[in-house]
C-alpha positions in Angstrom: 78.2 -24.0 -23.4 75.2 -23.9 -21.1 74.7 -20.3 -22.1 74.9 -21.2 -25.8 72.4 -24.0 -25.3 70.0 -21.7 -23.4 70.2 -19.1 -26.2 69.5 -21.8 -28.9 66.5 -23.0 -26.8 65.1 -19.5 -26.4 65.5 -18.9 -30.2 63.7 -22.1 -31.1 61.0 -21.6 -28.5 60.3 -18.1 -29.8 60.1 -19.4 -33.3 57.5 -21.9 -32.3 55.5 -19.8 -29.8 54.8 -16.8 -32.1 53.0 -18.9 -34.8 51.1 -20.8 -32.1 49.9 -17.5 -30.6 49.0 -16.2 -34.0 47.1 -19.5 -34.7 45.3 -19.3 -31.4 44.3 -15.8 -32.0 42.9 -16.7 -35.5 41.0 -19.7 -34.1 39.5 -17.7 -31.3 38.4 -14.9 -33.7 36.9 -17.5 -36.1 35.1 -19.1 -33.1 33.7 -15.8 -32.1 32.5 -15.2 -35.7 30.9 -18.6 -35.8 29.2 -18.1 -32.5 27.9 -14.7 -33.7 26.7 -16.3 -37.0 24.9 -19.1 -35.1 23.3 -16.6 -32.8 22.0 -14.5 -35.7 20.8 -17.5 -37.7 18.8 -18.6 -34.7 17.4 -15.2 -34.1 16.2 -14.7 -37.7 14.7 -18.2 -37.8 13.0 -17.6 -34.4 11.6 -14.3 -35.7 10.0 -16.1 -38.7 8.5 -18.8 -36.4 7.0 -16.1 -34.1 5.4 -14.4 -37.1 3.9 -17.8 -38.3 2.6 -18.5 -34.8 -0.3 -16.1 -35.5 -1.3 -16.8 -39.1 -4.6 -15.0 -39.0 -2.9 -11.8 -37.8 -0.3 -12.3 -40.5 -3.0 -12.7 -43.1 -4.8 -9.6 -42.0 -1.8 -7.3 -41.6 0.2 -8.3 -44.7 -2.9 -8.9 -46.8 -4.2 -5.4 -46.2 -0.9 -3.4 -46.3 1.7 -5.3 -48.2 2.2 -5.6 -52.0 4.6 -7.2 -54.4 7.1 -4.4 -54.0 5.6 -2.7 -50.9 6.8 -4.2 -47.6 4.9 -4.3 -44.3 7.0 -4.3 -41.2 6.2 -7.0 -38.6 6.9 -6.6 -35.0 8.7 -9.3 -33.1 9.8 -9.4 -29.4 13.4 -8.9 -28.3 15.3 -12.0 -29.2 18.7 -10.9 -27.9 19.8 -9.9 -31.4 18.2 -7.1 -33.5 16.1 -8.6 -36.3 14.0 -6.7 -38.9 11.0 -8.6 -40.4 9.0 -7.6 -43.4 6.4 -9.3 -45.6 5.4 -8.9 -49.2 2.1 -10.2 -50.8 3.1 -12.1 -54.0 -0.2 -13.9 -54.9 -3.9 -14.0 -54.1 -6.3 -17.0 -54.6 -10.1 -16.6 -54.7 -12.7 -19.0 -53.3 -13.9 -20.2 -56.7 -12.5 -20.5 -60.2 -14.5 -18.9 -63.1 -16.1 -22.3 -64.0 -17.5 -22.5 -60.4 -19.0 -19.0 -60.0 -22.7 -19.5 -59.4 -25.5 -17.0 -60.2 -25.3 -14.3 -57.6 -28.9 -13.4 -57.1 -32.0 -15.4 -57.9 -35.6 -14.7 -56.9 -38.1 -17.3 -58.2 -41.6 -16.3 -57.3 -43.6 -14.7 -60.1 -43.1 -10.9 -60.2 -40.2 -10.9 -57.7 -37.3 -8.5 -58.4 -33.7 -8.4 -57.2 -33.2 -6.1 -54.2 -31.3 -2.8 -54.0 -27.7 -3.5 -53.1 -27.4 -6.6 -55.3 -23.8 -7.5 -56.0 -23.0 -9.6 -59.0 -25.2 -11.1 -61.8 -29.0 -11.4 -61.4 -30.6 -14.6 -62.9 -32.1 -13.5 -66.2 -35.5 -15.2 -65.5 -35.9 -14.0 -61.9 -39.5 -13.2 -61.3 -40.6 -14.8 -64.5 -44.3 -15.5 -65.0 -43.5 -19.2 -65.5 -42.3 -20.2 -62.0 -41.0 -23.5 -63.3 -38.6 -21.9 -65.8 -35.7 -21.7 -63.3 -35.5 -25.4 -62.7 -33.7 -26.0 -66.0 -30.9 -23.6 -64.9 -30.1 -25.3 -61.7 -27.1 -27.5 -60.6 -26.5 -29.5 -57.4 -23.0 -28.1 -57.4 -21.6 -24.5 -57.6 -21.3 -24.1 -61.4 -20.6 -21.1 -63.6 -23.8 -19.3 -64.6 -26.1 -21.8 -62.9 -28.4 -21.5 -59.9 -27.0 -23.6 -57.1 -29.6 -26.0 -55.6 -27.6 -27.9 -53.0 -28.4 -31.3 -51.4 -29.2 -31.2 -47.7 -26.3 -32.4 -45.5 -26.7 -35.0 -42.8 -27.2 -33.6 -39.3 -26.8 -34.8 -35.7 -30.1 -36.2 -34.3 -29.2 -35.4 -30.7 -30.7 -32.2 -29.1 -28.0 -30.1 -27.4 -29.0 -27.6 -24.8 -30.9 -24.7 -26.4 -29.3 -22.3 -23.9 -25.8 -23.4 -24.9 -22.9 -24.3 -22.7 -20.6 -22.0 -20.8 -16.9 -22.3 -21.0 -15.0 -22.5 -17.6 -13.9 -19.2 -16.0 -10.2 -19.6 -17.1 -11.3 -19.5 -20.8 -13.1 -16.1 -20.3 -16.7 -15.2 -20.9 -17.9 -17.5 -23.6 -21.0 -19.5 -24.4 -20.9 -22.3 -27.0 -23.4 -24.3 -29.0 -22.8 -27.7 -30.7 -24.3 -28.9 -34.0 -27.4 -31.1 -33.8 -31.2 -30.9 -33.9 -32.9 -28.0 -32.2 -36.7 -28.1 -32.0 -37.4 -25.2 -29.7 -36.7 -21.5 -30.0 -33.2 -20.1 -29.3 -32.8 -16.5 -28.2 -29.4 -14.8 -27.6 -29.9 -11.2 -26.4 -27.1 -10.5 -24.0 -23.5 -9.5 -24.2 -22.0 -12.9 -23.5 -19.8 -13.7 -26.5 -21.3 -16.8 -28.2 -19.6 -19.3 -30.5 -21.4 -21.9 -32.6 -18.8 -24.7 -33.1 -18.2 -25.8 -36.7 -20.8 -28.2 -38.3 -24.4 -28.6 -39.4 -27.2 -27.2 -37.3 -30.9 -28.1 -37.9 -33.5 -25.7 -36.5 -37.3 -26.2 -36.4 -38.1 -23.0 -34.6 -36.9 -19.4 -34.5 -33.3 -18.5 -33.8 -33.1 -14.9 -32.6 -29.8 -13.0 -32.3 -31.0 -9.9 -30.5 -29.7 -6.8 -28.8 -26.1 -7.0 -27.5 -25.6 -10.4 -29.1 -22.0 -11.1 -30.2 -22.2 -14.3 -32.3 -19.6 -16.1 -34.4 -20.8 -19.2 -36.3 -18.0 -21.7 -37.0 -14.3 -21.6 -36.9 -12.6 -19.4 -39.6 -11.4 -16.0 -40.5 -13.6 -14.3 -37.9 -12.3 -15.3 -34.5 -14.8 -16.5 -31.9 -14.5 -16.5 -28.1 -13.1 -20.0 -28.2 -12.2 -22.7 -30.7 -13.8 -26.0 -31.8 -11.2 -28.1 -29.9 -11.4 -26.1 -26.7 -15.2 -26.1 -26.7 -15.3 -29.9 -27.2 -12.9 -30.5 -24.4 -13.8 -27.9 -21.8 -17.3 -26.7 -22.2 -19.1 -27.4 -19.0 -21.5 -30.4 -19.3 -20.9 -30.5 -23.0 -22.9 -33.3 -24.8 -21.2 -36.6 -25.3 -21.7 -36.3 -29.1 -20.5 -32.9 -30.2 -21.0 -33.4 -34.0 -18.3 -31.0 -35.0 -17.2 -31.2 -38.6 -15.1 -29.2 -41.0 -14.8 -25.5 -40.3 -17.5 -22.8 -40.5 -21.2 -23.5 -39.9 -24.3 -24.4 -41.9 -27.8 -23.6 -40.6 -30.6 -25.8 -42.0 -34.1 -24.4 -41.5 -37.1 -26.8 -41.5 -40.6 -26.7 -40.1 -41.0 -23.3 -38.5 -37.2 -22.7 -38.3 -36.0 -19.3 -39.2 -33.2 -16.8 -38.4 -33.8 -13.4 -37.1 -31.1 -10.8 -36.5 -32.5 -7.8 -34.6 -31.5 -5.0 -32.3 -35.0 -5.1 -30.8 -35.3 -1.4 -31.1 -32.4 -0.7 -28.8 -29.1 1.2 -29.4 -27.2 -2.0 -28.7 -27.2 -3.8 -32.1 -26.0 -7.3 -32.5 -22.8 -8.4 -34.2 -23.5 -11.7 -36.0 -20.9 -13.2 -38.3 -20.7 -16.5 -40.0 -17.5 -18.1 -41.2 -17.4 -19.8 -44.6 -18.1 -23.5 -44.5 -15.3 -25.8 -45.6 -15.5 -29.6 -45.5 -13.2 -32.4 -46.6 -14.5 -33.8 -49.9 -14.3 -37.4 -48.4 -16.7 -36.4 -45.5 -19.8 -38.2 -46.9 -23.0 -36.5 -45.8 -21.3 -33.2 -44.8 -19.4 -32.5 -48.1 -22.5 -31.0 -49.7 -22.5 -28.3 -47.0 -19.2 -26.9 -48.4 -19.8 -23.2 -49.0 -23.4 -23.2 -47.7 -24.3 -21.0 -44.7 -28.1 -21.1 -44.7 -30.4 -23.6 -46.4 -34.1 -24.4 -46.1 -35.9 -27.8 -46.3 -38.0 -27.5 -49.4 -41.2 -29.1 -50.8 -44.7 -29.8 -49.5 -46.0 -32.8 -47.5 -47.5 -35.7 -49.3 -47.8 -37.8 -46.1 -46.6 -37.1 -42.6 -43.2 -38.6 -43.6 -42.8 -37.9 -47.3 -42.9 -34.8 -49.5 -43.4 -33.7 -53.0 -42.4 -30.7 -55.0 -44.0 -27.4 -53.9 -46.3 -26.1 -56.6 -48.5 -23.0 -56.3 -49.6 -22.7 -60.0 -48.5 -19.5 -61.7 -46.6 -18.2 -58.7 -44.0 -20.5 -57.1 -42.6 -23.9 -57.9 -39.7 -25.4 -55.9 -38.2 -28.9 -56.1 -38.4 -31.0 -52.9 -35.1 -31.3 -50.9 -33.0 -34.4 -51.3 -29.8 -35.5 -49.5 -26.4 -36.4 -51.0 -26.7 -40.0 -50.1 -30.4 -40.3 -51.3 -31.0 -38.4 -54.5 -34.0 -40.3 -55.9 -37.7 -39.6 -55.6 -38.1 -41.7 -52.4 -37.1 -38.5 -50.7 -35.7 -39.7 -47.4 -34.7 -36.2 -46.4 -38.2 -35.5 -45.0 -39.4 -37.4 -41.9 -41.5 -35.7 -39.3 -40.8 -38.6 -36.9 -37.5 -37.0 -36.2 -35.1 -39.1 -38.1 -34.6 -36.6 -40.9 -35.9 -33.2 -41.9 -39.3 -31.5 -41.8 -40.4 -29.3 -44.7 -40.3 -25.6 -44.0 -43.7 -24.2 -43.3 -42.6 -20.6 -44.0 -43.8 -20.6 -47.7 -44.1 -17.4 -49.7 -47.6 -17.2 -51.3 -49.1 -15.0 -53.9 -51.8 -13.7 -51.6 -49.8 -12.6 -48.5 -46.1 -12.4 -47.7 -44.9 -15.3 -45.6 -43.1 -14.9 -42.3 -39.5 -14.3 -43.3 -37.3 -17.3 -43.1 -34.2 -15.0 -42.9 -34.8 -11.5 -41.4 -32.6 -8.5 -40.4 -34.6 -6.0 -38.4 -32.7 -2.9 -37.1 -34.8 0.0 -35.7 -32.5 1.3 -33.0 -29.8 3.9 -33.3 -26.7 1.8 -32.7 -24.4 -0.2 -34.9 -25.3 -3.6 -36.1 -23.6 -6.3 -38.2 -25.0 -9.3 -40.1 -22.3 -11.0 -42.2 -22.8 -14.2 -44.2 -20.0 -15.2 -46.6 -21.6 -18.5 -47.7 -24.6 -19.4 -49.9 -28.2 -18.7 -48.7 -30.6 -21.2 -50.4 -34.2 -20.6 -49.3 -36.1 -20.8 -52.6 -39.6 -21.1 -51.1 -39.1 -18.5 -48.3 -38.8 -14.8 -48.0 -35.7 -12.8 -47.0 -36.6 -9.5 -45.4 -34.6 -6.4 -44.3 -36.1 -3.8 -42.1 -34.3 -0.6 -41.1 -36.2 2.2 -39.4 -36.1 5.7 -41.1 -33.1 7.6 -39.7 -31.5 4.4 -38.3 -29.4 3.4 -41.3 -26.1 4.7 -40.0 -23.8 2.0 -38.7 -25.9 -0.8 -40.0 -24.1 -3.5 -42.1 -25.8 -6.3 -43.9 -23.6 -8.4 -46.2 -24.9 -11.7 -47.7 -22.0 -12.4 -50.0 -22.1 -16.1 -51.0 -25.0 -15.7 -53.4 -28.7 -15.8 -52.6 -31.6 -18.0 -53.8 -35.0 -17.0 -52.4 -38.6 -16.9 -53.4 -38.7 -13.2 -52.7 -36.6 -10.5 -51.0 -38.2 -7.5 -49.5 -37.0 -4.3 -47.7 -38.7 -1.7 -45.7 -37.6 1.7 -44.3 -34.1 3.2 -44.8 -31.2 1.6 -46.7 -28.5 0.4 -44.3 -25.2 2.2 -44.5 -23.8 -1.0 -46.0 -26.0 -3.5 -47.8 -24.7 -6.1 -50.2 -26.6 -9.2 -51.3 -25.2 -11.4 -54.0 -21.8 -12.9 -54.7 -18.3 -11.7 -54.0 -15.6 -14.1 -55.0 -13.6 -13.6 -51.9 -9.8 -13.9 -51.6 -9.4 -16.8 -49.3 -5.7 -17.5 -49.6 -2.6 -15.3 -49.9 1.0 -16.1 -50.6 3.6 -14.0 -48.7 7.3 -13.6 -48.9 8.5 -13.0 -45.3 12.0 -11.7 -44.9 13.8 -11.7 -41.5 17.3 -10.2 -41.5 19.9 -8.6 -39.2 20.2 -4.9 -39.7 23.3 -3.4 -41.4 24.2 -1.6 -38.2 25.3 -5.0 -36.7 27.9 -5.5 -39.3 29.0 -8.9 -40.4 27.9 -11.6 -40.6 24.6 -10.4 -42.1 22.0 -13.1 -42.0 18.9 -13.1 -44.3 16.2 -15.7 -43.8 13.4 -15.8 -46.5 10.2 -17.9 -46.3 7.5 -18.3 -49.0 4.3 -19.0 -47.1 0.6 -19.7 -48.2 -1.9 -18.6 -45.6 -5.7 -19.3 -45.7 -8.1 -16.6 -44.3 -9.0 -19.0 -41.4 -5.4 -19.5 -40.3 -4.1 -22.7 -41.9 -0.7 -22.2 -43.6 1.9 -24.0 -45.5 5.6 -23.1 -45.9 6.6 -23.6 -49.6 10.3 -22.7 -49.0 12.6 -21.4 -46.3 16.2 -20.3 -47.1 18.7 -18.7 -44.8 21.8 -17.0 -46.3 24.8 -15.1 -44.8 
């Protein structure tokens, strides 16, 4: 009987154990599959996050090489699981819509002509014998087919150091400037990378970017040697009031203020690049600097603290400058006592060319860059380009946000690249980024797809992000 009971027990145990073993094996296999799936989902998601951690590089690499059906491979570090990442460009957005595209080139003194290298439309009455004619075709905002005559933005009244401020050693070689009022000359003619933090700068004397200068003005698509936030926090002996606003920079030129970019005859040409000015529309006082890179204080003095329109009969007529918050004829923009702006003294005349208010002077044999993506509005001043004969190679002058000047002159050889006028730049791209495990890994295959909008200065927004297996 004992033997019979033992046999029955063995038979029953075997019947139960075999399904249990089979179930255990199934559970363990499913658990392994689930672990593998989780691992691969984490890897593809991590790869996308790594790519988005450097949006400017993403903008440049995908924007230059990827198309709607043409992928661009993106490198990611080893995440423990092989992941292939590619991007596609699915949309481009330009800076302005058609109704906002201002006149590209305007010269307003009688007899003036648009320069060689003009890009975009030239104002039909440029150089007209009636120097008042252009007034009726102006607008205080960027408007299609109109000459943009912006209001002056507000500016900091404090005077930061004219020599700039050095960043600490751990940040690398870097000199920074802060927005404010500068009444004495500024010269940068060494190889120390220099960054002008974002905001409005008011200059009453010459700003010279000379030989060896490496200058970036404002945060944006062109990377500087530091950032706005790092400069504000860590620049040695930085001013208490830093006046940083928006992104990009606006240079306001009053009194004897002017901008000179020169290689000083050396083979070590400067590299000077502005970033486009962007400001929150609710930032009263600064909002009018949106899209403006260089602007002059216009008019003529009536008294020591008030101004009137500039009128040289038959040759040049320019409305006096006003501000966004004061647009009537009381003209609070001008105040030589230091609480506002001083009218520019660099006025183009019919008898003699004025000292240029904006000048590029390249006479050496090396490369040089002067890049301004925003508007240049200097209607009573002269813009001048000087390149020595035989020195044009490697010289690049691009003033691409449209130009309003009394007169534009050029001497010597044409630079290798010279563009003055308006280019409606692509400032935002939409990418499809695909991160997936390669087929060689087998199942489960994980595909993670993100649709991302990236601005040229690095801001981005994720429109959608879907992961499938």
